[in-house]
N, C-alpha and C positions, 0 to 999 in steps of 0.2 A: 384556590378558596372554596369553589363549588364541588371540587372532590372530594374536600375535607368535608364540607357539609354533608354530600350523598352519604359518607360513611358513620357520620355522627347521627344523621337520621336512622340508618338502621340499626345503629347501638342503641337509640332509643326505643325503637321498636323490639327489640330481642328483649331489654330490661323490663320492658312492659308487661312482655309475655310471662316473666319469671316472676315478677311482682303480683301479677293477678293469679298465678298459678298459688304463689304465696299465702295470698289472703284468703282464696277457696279454701286452701288446708287449713287456715287458722279459723274461718267461720264453720267449717264443718266439724272442728274439733273443739267447739268452744265449750261444749259441756263438760269435757275432760278437763279442758283449762281451767273452768271455776271449780269444779271438785277438786282437783289437786291442787288448786290455789297457786297456780304457775302463770298467773296473769301477767307480774312482770317480764318472765321470760317471753310469753307472747308479744308483748309491746316491745320488746328488745328486737324481736326477731323481725318484727313489721317495720321497725324504725330503721333498723340496719338494711331492710331491702328497699324501704322507700328512700332513705340516702342515697344509695345508688343511683336509684333511678332519676331522682333530681338531680344529682351532679350530672348524668348524661344528657338532661334536658338543659342544664346551664351551659354545658358547654356548646351544645347546638344553639343555645339562644346567642350566646357570643359570637359564635362563628356568623350566625344571621345578621347581627349587629354590626359586625365587620364588614361584612358584604355591604348593608346598607350605607355604611359612612364611606365605605370606599366610592359606592357610586355616587353620593352626594358630594364627596370630596372632589371627583372627576368631573360631575357635573358643575361645579363652582368653579372650577378652573378653566373649562370651557367656556363659561359665560363671561370670566374675567378675561380671558384672550381675546375676546371677541371686544369686548369694551377697551381694552389697550390698544388693539389693532385698529379700532374704530377713530381712538383719537389719535395714534398716529397718522391715519389717511386725513383728519381734519388738519392738523398741525401742517401738514404739506399741502394743504388745500385741494385735496383731491374727492372730498364729500363734504357734505352740511352736519352738522348737530342733527338736525332732523334725519338725515338718512341713517346716521348713526343708531339713534334712538329707537328708529323703525326696525332696523336690523335686530337689535339687542332685544326687543319686544316680541318679534316673530321668532327668534331664536330659542325662546322658551319652550316653544311647542317642539323644537327638536330635541333640545338639551335636559328636558325634564323627562320624556320618557326612555332616551338613553340612558340617564342616570339609574332608571330601575334593571336595566339589563342584567347588571352582575346578580341583582337581587332573583330575577327572574330565571336565570341560569343555574344558580344555586337551587332554588326550589324544583327547577325541571330535574336536575340530577337526583336531588333527593329522592324525589318522587318515583325516579326510575329505579332508584335501589329497591324501593318498597315494592313496584310492580313486577320486579325480577322476583321478590321473593313469595308474593300471592302466586305468580306462576308456577314457581317450583312447586307450593304447597299444593296446588289445584293440579298440577301435572302428576304428582304423587298419589294422588286420592280421585284419581280421575277412572270412572267405571270404563271398562272396555265394550263399548257400543257396536263396534265394527266386527267383532269376532264373529266364531262358530256358533249357532245357535242348536241347543240340546233339547231334545222332548223326552228324556228320561235319566235317571241316575240309579240305574239296577246296580252297578258295580263303582267303587272307587279304589284305585290301586294306586299306591305309593310304591316306587322303584329308587330305591338309594338316593334319598331325597335329604339335602342337607340345606340349611338356610343360616343366612347372617344379617342381623339387621344394618350394620354399619359397613358390611364387607369385610371386616377382618376378624372379628370374635363370633365364630358358629355358636348357634342355639340349638339347632338340630344336626344332627350326624348322621347320615347314611339310613335313614329310616326307610323301612320294607315292610308293606303290610297291605293285605286286601279287606274292603269292607263289602259284604254281599248284601244284596236285597233282601228287605223282611229281617235279616239278624239284629240283635243288639249287643253292642261293645261298650266297654267301660274303659276309660283310661284312667290309671293310676300311678300316682309319682308324688314325691316331696315336692314343696314348693321351689320353683326355678327351674324343674325339671324339662319344661317345654310342653307342659299339656296345653297350654292356653295359644303357643304360638303354633302348634299343630293344629288347632281347631282354627285359626285363624286362615290357614293356609287351606283349609278345607273349605273356607268361605269363599275362597278367592281374592282373598286381602292384598296378597303378595304375588309379584310374578317373578321376582329375581331369584326365585330358589334355583338348585342345583339338583340334576336328576331329572325323573319323571314322574309328575301327577296326574291320573288320567281319570277321567268321568266317562264311563262308556267308551274306552279307546281315544277320547277327544282331551287332548292334552289343557290342562286347565288354565295355562296362560292365554290360550287361543278361544277360550270360551266368551261368547256373549254373555255380559254381566246379567242383564235381565232375563235371560232363559236360565241361569246358573239361579237365580233367586227365586225363579218359578219352582226348581227343583229341591232346594235347599233353604230350610229354615233354620233361623239361631235361636234358642231360647238362652237368657242368659240370667246370672243371679239376681239381677238388678233389672225388675221388670218395671216397663213404663207404662202406665195408663194414662188415658186422657180422663178430664173431668167432665166425663159423661155418664151414659148407664152402662151396666153390665153388657146389654144386648150391643150397643154400639163399641164397647171396647173387643168384645170377641169377633165382631163380623167387620170391624175396622171401616164402619159406616158405609157398609154395602148391603146390597139386599140379597138375602139368605133365605133360601127354602126353609121352613120352620122345622121340618121334619129334620133336614140337615144341621140346623143349630141345635134341637134338642140332643141328637145323636151326638154332637162334639160335646154336650154339656155333660152327657152321662157318661162316656168315655174319659173325661176330665176330672170327674168326681166333683162336680158343681151342683149336681141335681138339688142336695140338700140347702145351698144357698139361695138357689133361684127358688126353691120352693117357699123358704123364709122369707125373702126379701124381694123378689120378684126381679124380672129382666130390666125393669125400667128405673132398679135402683142406682142412685148416682154414687159411683166410686170415689167421688170426691179428687182434690188436687194430687195427681201422681198416686192415686188408689189408696189416700189416707184414711178411707172409711172402711176399707177390708184389711183382714190379716195378712201376714207374708205368705203363707198356704194358700188362702183364696186367690191372691194376686197372682201365683204361679200356675195355679189351677187355668186361670183366666188365660195366661200365655199359652198353656198347652191346648186349652180350645181353640185359641187364636190360629195356633199352626195347623190343628186338624181342619179347621173350616179353609185355609188356605190349600189344603190338600197336598204339601209338599211330601214326595215320598222319603226324603233324607230329613231326618233332625238331629241338629246339635244342638247340646245341651253342656253349658259351661257351669258347674260346680251349682245347680239350679237350687239346692237344698242346704247350702252351706250357712244361711241365716235362721233356717228353720229348727222348731224342736224335734227331738228323736219321732217321736209318734209321728209328726205332719210328713217330716222327711220320708219315713217308711212308706206312707201312705201313698205319697207322690210319685216316689221311684216305684212303685208296685204298680201303678197306673202306665207309668211309661214301658215297662218291660212287657205289660200286657197289651200294648199296641200291637194290633196286627196289621202285615204287609208295610211295616214303618222299618225303614233302616235307621236305627236309634245310634248314636256314638256319644255320649256321655262322659264328661270330665268329672270326677267323684274323689271326694276326702272321705266319705263314710264308708267305710267297710263292713258293711252290712252282710253278714254271712249268708241269710235267707235271701237277700235281694242280689247278691254277688253270684249267687249258684244259678240264677235263672239268664244270666247272660251268656249269650254263644261263645265269647271269646274276651277274654282280659289282656290288655296292653299296660304292661308295666313299663312306664319310661324312669330313667337316672341319667342325669346329666346330658340330657338331650340325645340320649340313647335309647332303644328298645331293649330293656334289661331281659324281659321274659315275656312269653305269651301262652296265652292256654285257658283251661276253663278255670273255676274255683278249685275244685277238688285236685287238677294237676297240678295247680302252682303252689297248693298248701302242702300235697303230699312231697314235692321235691324239698321242701323246706330251704327255701335260697331267701333270695331279696323280698319278694312278696311276703313270704311267710314272716320276715323280721317285720316289715309294714304292718301286716294284720296283727302279729302278736302284742308290737307296741301300742295299738291302737286300741287294744282290749283291756290293757293296765290302767 
């Protein structure tokens, strides 16, 4: 029964994760649910998942109750056994009634704790399953603190790199390319082509890839995480900002020379915002006092302050209007001495022409590489993507 309880405890934990993910999706999509008047469907999805979780909990409670009952039952049998054996001894004249009552009274101090043993064993095994699950999650996301320290990231070389999340279905197939210091690269491709996975590998998120991924001749999986993050910065489409001043969100609460701060502000295109609102302007909860473009510029300024020579950018203009997106992309390609690798879905000719190389991914493979003019004139896959985007 203890083994059964351990399995049920793990099932409850798993279903709770699924349930919370479903609730998060429903809450984030609340405005859509209301506008399309599909509250009934949302309620049905919630109730269905909630029912599954509660069924798992009911099964666990039933097992816990059965264990408790078993403990109480055997405790009752032990105590009754002592009483019956005591009366047997009295009947044969081997002891007095007082002796039996004393032993029965004192035996409660043994039998009562013993009756809890089944419950404790079940709880212990159930906790063990959850502990193993936590250990697995921690080990999967554990940073490599004892690896090789790097002090530069002039070149990143992928040689025949393949990757699979589950060990069976490959997401990337035999990727080979080189990213050189100070150059600008754009990664282009349809949804599901492996763009974000490739960027995650460059951030050192996974070490179970096949092939070779080297940063200045050091294999990525051997690099110390802290030293890697000193050299590489990620700018995501969802910018996180503290409910603090513009200054604190750029400097990340560190002391920064005023000249260095203003230089980063100027390069990131924040000069007008700072002029109008000042560096002490409070951004609000997750930056709700700023526009999407202003938040992205703060994230760029933040990375410039950090001083990482490599910037990885994951569709940072996807939620911005055309004019703002163009301005931010222009600021990125204008950054000097920065290796920029950007995933983009905006095929803006004037911006793409400024990249040193475009990498076009298709079904987890590099379909084409070259400059904008080279790929456009070849009239292959990139040409198709570009012409479709302009219709």
